[in-house]
N, C-alpha and C positions, 0 to 999 in steps of 0.2 A: 467616831469623831476622834480628833487628834488628841494625843496626850501631851503633857508639858515637855519641852525640849530638854534632853538630858545632858547637853554637852558641857554645862557648867561654865560658860563664858558670858561676858557682857553682850547684850543684844544691841540692836541699833545699827544703822548703816552710815556709810560715808556720805558726805554732801557732794552730790554730783557737780556743784558749781564751785567747790573749793579750789583754791589756787595750789595747795599742796597736794602731792600725789596721795591717792587713797591708801589707807593702811589696812592690813588684815585685821579682822575683828575676833578671830578665834582659830581653832585648829581641829581638824579631824584626824584622829589617830589612825595609823595605817590599817586599812581594811583589806580583807582577802581579795576583793574585786580590784583594788588599787595596785596590789603587789603581785597579782597573777602574772605568769610569764607572758601571756598573750597581751595583757595591758602594757607591761613593761616594754615589750617589743614595739608596740605602736608608739608609745611615748618617746622612746629613744630615736625612732625613725623620724618623728615630727620635729624633734629638738636638735637634730643632727647639725643644722646650720645656725643654731643659736636662738631660734624663736622661743618665746615664752609660750608654754602649753598649759592649759588649765582644763580641769573637769568642770562641767557646767550643767545647771538645771537639775533634773530629777535625781541623778545619782548623788549629787551633793545634798539635796533636800532629804532624801530617804536615809542617807547615812547619818545625818544629824538626828533623825528620829529613830535610828536603830531599826529601820525597816529593811527588808530585802531589796537589794539593788538589782534590777533586771536589765536596764538599758544604760549603757555607758556612752555619754555624749562628751565630746572634747571640742575645744575651741582654740584658735590661734590666729595671729595676724599674718597669715601667709595666703596668697591667692589660691583658689582651688586647683589651678594647673600646677602650681608649686607643690601643693599638698600631694597631688597625684604622683609627681616626680619623686618626692621624698619617700613615699610609701613603696613605690616600685623599685627605687634604689636599694631599699632594705629587703626586697623580695616579698613584700606584703601585697596581697591582692587588693586593688583599689577599684571601686565601682562608682562612676559619676552619677549618683542617684539624683542629684539636684544641682548640677555644676553651675548653672546660670545663677542660682541663688546661694552658691558657696557651700554646697553640701556634698561630701564624699563619704562613702561607706567603705571602711577597711574591714577585711575579713581575715582572721587568724584562727585556723582550726574551725571550731563550731561557734566562735564568738565574733559578733559584729560590733563595730564601733562607728557611730555617726560623728563625723568631723565637720565642723562648720568654720568658715572664715568669718572673722568679726565683720559685721556689716551694719548698715543703717538703711531704713526704708526711705527711698527718695519719693516714691509715689505708690499708692496702694490701689488695687482694683479688685475689691472683694477679697477672694481667697488668694489672689496673686499680688505681687508687688514688684516694683523695679527697685533694685538695691544697688548700693555702692559699698565697696569694701573699705574697711577702716582699720586703724591700729588702736582705736579708743575702746577700752573695755567698758567704760560707763555708757558710751553711746550705743554699743551693742546690747548691753543689758536693758537700756531704756526702751528697746523695741519689743521686748518679751512681754508675755501676758501678765503673769502674776509675780508679786514681789519675791516670793520664795522660789520661783522658777528662774529668777535672775541671779541667784547665788552662784558663785564660782569658787573653785579652790585650786591651788597649785598642786603639782605632783607631790609636794611635801605635806600637803594637807592644810595649808594656810587658807582660811576662808575669807572671801571678799563679799561684802554686802553693801550695795549702793542705794537701796531703796527700802530699808527696814524689813527685809524678808525674814531675818532671824527672829525679830520680835513678833512679827505676824505668825510665823510658824509656831512659836512657843505659845501663843494665845489662841491658836486655832482660827486665825483670821485669814480669809481668802480675799486678797485685795489686789486690784489691778495696779500695774505700774502706771503712774500718771493718771490721766482722766479716763474713767471707765467707759464713758460714751465714745471717746475717741478710739480706744482700744477695740471695742466691739464694732464700731463703724469701719475700722480697717479690715476686720475679718469677723463676720457674724458667727462663725463656728465657735469663737471664744465665748459666746453666750452659753452654749451647751457645756463647754469646758468649765465654765464657772461652777455650774451645778455639779459636774462630775468631781471637781477638786474639792468642792464644799462637802460632798458626800464622804470623801476619803480623808480629808485633812481639816475640815472646818468644825467649829463649835459655835452654838448660838451666842449672840444674835448674828445673823448674816450682815454683811456690809451694806449699808443703806444706799450708798452711791452705786454699788454694783447692781443691786436689785432694780433701782430706778432705770439704769441703762438697759438691763435685760427686758424690762417691761416695754421700754420705748422701741426696742429693736425686734421684739418677738415676732412681729408680722413679717419680718424679712427671712425667717427661718425656712420657709418653703423654697427659697433660692438654693439651699444646700442640697447636695446629692444625697440620695438614700443611703449610700455606703457611709458617708461621713456621719449622718444622723445615727445610723445603727451602731457604729463604733462607740459614740459617746453614750448612747442609751445603754448599751450592754455594759460598758465600763462603770456607769453609774449604778446599774443594777447589781454589780458585783461588790459594792460597798457592804460593810457589815450590817448597817441599818439603812437601806436605801429609801424606805417608804416615806420617812419624814421629808426627804429632799424632793421626792416626786410630789408630795403635798405642797411643798413650797413652789415647785415649778407650776403646779396647777394654779396656785394663788396668784402667781405673777403672769398668768395668761400665756405661759410657754407651751404647756402640753396641748392647748387648743390648736396650735399650729404644727405640731409634729406627731402627736399621739393622742388625739381626742378621745380614743376608746379607753384611755387609762383611768378607769373608774374603780378598779379593785385595789385601792391603796391599802386598805385595812387587811385584805387577804395577803398582799405582798408583805406587809409588816409581820404577820404571823408566820408566813412561809420562811422569811429570812431568819426568824427566831428559831424555827424548827431545824432548818438545814445547816445553821452555823453554830447553834448552842444547845438546843434541846436534846438532841439524840447523838449517841456515839455509835453510829453504824457506818462501816466503811463505804457502803454504796451510796450513802446520803451525803452530798456536799453541795455547796452553792453552785447554781447553774443558771446562766443568763436566759436561756430559752424557757426553762421552767418558771423562772421568776417573771419573765415577760408575760407568760400565760397567766400567772397569778394577777398581774397588774391589769390585764385587759378584761373587758366585759364585751364579748362578741361571740358569734357563732363560727362555724367552720368556714363559711364563705367570707365572713369579715376577716377571719384570721389569714385567709389566703390573700386578701387585698393588702393587709398590713405587711405580710411577708414580701409581697411585690414592692410595696412602697419603701420598705427598709432594705430591699435587695438582700434578703436572707439567702443562704445557700439552699440547695434543694433539700438536703437533710434537715436543716433548721426549719424550713417551710413545712415539711411533712410532719415534723414533731409538733410544731405550733398548731397546725390544723387538727392533728389527732387529739391534742389536749383540749382544744375548743369543742371538738365533736364527741369526745370520749364519754362513755357512760360513767355515772358516779361509782366510785370505789370506796367502800367503808367497811368497818369491822363487822357489820351485820350480814354481809354477804356470806352465803354458804360456801364452804371450801370448794365444791364443784364449780360454782359460779366463778370463783376467783381463778380456778385453773382454766376454765373456758376462756376467760379474758386474757390470761397469760398466753394461751396457745394462739389466740387470734390477733392480739395486739403486741405481744412481746413484753419481756420483763421490764424494760426501761419505761415504756409508756404506762404500764400498770402501776409501777412505782411512782411515776410522776403524778398520775391521777390520784393515787392514795395520798400523797403529800399535799396536793391541791385540795383534796377533800378535807384533810385534817386542818389545813390552814383556813379553809372556808368555815369550818365548824368553829374554830377559835375566833374567827372574825365576828361571828354571831354571838358567841359566849366566851369571852376572853379567859375565864377561869374554869376550865373543865375539871372534873374530878380526877384524882390521881388514877383511879381505876380506868377511866375513859382514855386518858393519855396512854396508859399501859396497853390497852387493847389496840390502839393505833400502832404502837411500837411492835407489838406481836404480829400485826398484819404485815408490817414492813419486813420483819424477820422471815415470815412465811413466804413472802414474795422472793426474797433472796435464796431461800432454801429449796424452792421449787426446782424439780428436775424435769426437763422437757420430755414429753412422751411422743412417740412417732406412730402414727396410724399405720398398721402393718400391711395394708393393701395398696396396690397401684393399678393403673389401667390395664397392664398386661395380665393381671389376675382375672379381670373380667373377660378379657379376650380368650383366655385359656378355658373359661367356662362356656365358651361359644356365644357370648353376647356380641352382637355385631358392633363394629366401630360406629361412633356417632355420639351425639349429646346424651343418649340414654346411659352410657357408661358413667359419665360424670355425675348424673343425677342419682344413679344407684349407689355409687361410692359415697356420695354425700349422705344418703340415707343410712348406709351402714356405719359411717363415721359418727353420725348423730346417735345411733343406737349404742355404739361402742363408748361414746362419751357419757351418755346417760347411765351407763353401767359402771361408771367410775374407772374406765380404761382397763377393766379387769380381763376382758375377752382377749384371747391370744389370736394368732393368725388363723389357726384352724377354725375357731369359732366364728371369726369374722368372715371367712370364706363360706361357711355354712349359712350365715345370715345373708350373704350376697346371693348365694344360690337360691335361697328361699324367696328373696325379694324378686329375683329375676324369673323365678318359675322355671329354671333350667336344671336339667340333670347333669351330674358330673361329679367327679371325685376331686377333692383338693390335692394339690401336689404335696 
């Protein structure tokens, strides 16, 4: 949840209906992302003909909270074709990613900048809108989703706030610009974005008007593409404490329409405590697929259907199915059993299963003994320290012993591998060949 805003300036926003021009309400001191050569190059290119250029949205919001800035969004009152021309004149790569809606992406080195022309929505069609370009900063801000996402600042750091975003940010309020129902009606994805932003920036209690609008529009969520839903679910899962927000989503009838299998909220709560605060192991970090697996109560087939619905990548799908189908991993397992799982499932899957097992145990008994938690940590260390062992025989070894080609070779090699595994992987190549010869009933000498 969000901390108090540390900028030390008065909060509050300008009145969008005032006759006097709005005034800045504070200042962001120069940040590395603002003064980086790539940023300066883009700003100078855009301002070359005298246009006012501002940073807008998330980069302003996160700078005020002293959080890392990942995406740099810029706005100005120049038509997109003019933006393209300004960038190209400066030798900067310009990509028309959403030119009809006024969005251009500038690329300088490895850094991308999303540049939008000030605009207003003339007519909305679900996720699409017909827009008109404008030179009115307040009108542009009025079409944005949340008050703190409507913040903007000049290249010198002067902050403009037209809808009380500073105060909302400082108090952990996630509040729609204008009427919540109208904003969600324009784009139902904003419903899921509300919970995502509440997970990362909000503090209780949630905005009453926002929740009422979310309940009213929840039945529209199946209209969204699986990709859009996945992005919002994953980003919400990556909050420090996502479980309470998913409980809120369930209470507002939201999960019933996008993720009805999300019944493991308490297990998710425990997993997010483990992977973000409880242990200091380099290999353990928050992961959206593992957290999704903790949230779900389903089997392998159900996990496959969820993966299809959310349009997961093949790798994400395989991980989710493996975690839904995987055997329990816990500290009571014999070392040999753990090694067998590591060889058959891989280190990542076994680690995930152990973390899910620990979280599930905590969900049942929230205060485990110190010794019990230590045993879970030791298991995780053991998984990290495991060194893969390779079975020393291959099909050509069976052929060399005179065993005919065919399925019998695979069956015999599996028997020898089981024997080798039961012996703790101690048998070397010579011993394994002898065992193969014994099982095959064939004479011959090992190479």
